[in-house]
N, C-alpha and C positions, 0 to 999 in steps of 0.2 A: 499608384495602385498596384498591388501585387497580382500577378497573373495566376489565376487558379485553374486554368484550363488543364494543366497536367493532372489535376485530381480526377477530372472526368475520364480522361484516357486511361489512367492506371486503374481506377475503380471499375470502369466498364470492362477492361480486359481481365481483371481479377474476378469479376462476377461471371464472365463467360467461362473462365477456367474452373469456376466452382469455389473460389476462395472468398472469404468475407473480408473485404477491405473496408474498414470502418471510417476512414477519413472522409470519404464523400458523404456517408451517412451522417457524420457529425456536422459537416457543413450544411447539409440539407435540413437537419433539425434546427441549427442556428438560424438559417434563412427563414424557415417557417415560423419560428418564434418571433423573429424580428417583424415579419409581416402581420402576425397576429396581435402585436402590441397595440394598445389603444393609441389613438391619435392618427396623424397623417402617416401613410405608409412610407417607409424610408426608400431611398434610391438604392439601386443595386451596388453602385460604387461605394456608398457609405456602409452598406452591409458588409461588403468585402473587406473594407478597411477595418471595421469593428471586429470582424472574424479574425483577421490577422493579429490584432491586439489581444483578442480573447485566447487564441491558441498560444501566443507567447507568454501569457500570464499563467497558464495552467501548469501544474507541476508535471515533471517528466514521468516516464513509465516506471523508472526505478522507484520513485517515491510512491506511486500507486502499488507497486509490488510489495514494498516494505510496509505499507499501511494495511495489508491484508492481515486479518487476525491470526491465522495459522502461522504465517511467516514471522509476524511480530512476536508471537509467543515463543517460537523456536529461537529467534535471535536473543530474546531476553533469557531464555533457558541456557543457551550456550554461553552467554556473557556471564551469567551467575556461576556456571560450572568453571569457567576460566578464572574468575575472581577467586573462587574457593580454592582452585588448584594453586593459585599464587599465594593466597593468604594462609592456608592451613599449615604448610610446612614452616613458614616463618613463625606463626603462633606456637606451633609445637616445639620449635627450637627455644623459644623464650619461656613458655610455661606448658610443659607436656601434660601434666595432670589436669590443668584447667581446660586445655584444648580437648582432651579426651572426654571430659565431662560434658562440655558444650556439644561435641559431636554426637554423643549418645543421646543427649536431650533433643537435639535437632532431629535425629533419625526416629526416635520414639514419637516425637511430635508429628512428624510427617506420616508415620504409620497410623497414628490415631486419626489424623485429619482425613486420610484416604479411606480409612475404614468407615468413618462417619458419613462420608459422601457416598459410599457404595451401598450402605444399608437404606432400605426404604423406610420412610417415616410412618 
């Protein structure tokens, strides 16, 4: 069984310093949900073991950060700009007139799209 006593010490000291350490709160929520489950109340040892498995199955902080809508949109935007910066010079070298027409159509289309979104219906 994993010893979770370190969580109490670190969380209590963080709380006394005025910081919000969410690890103990997450364990407390998990513990309360396990006790509130229908049926026979589980033993503390089994709850601690299940909590260890539950923590290991959760995605990391980086995944949570990347799943935020603002950051996801920014990453998609940067990726699109990077792809365009790589593709446009190659396309312009192969067919300059066609590339110019496609770029003008794309910019006009973006302008119309943004103007329609800005106008109230």
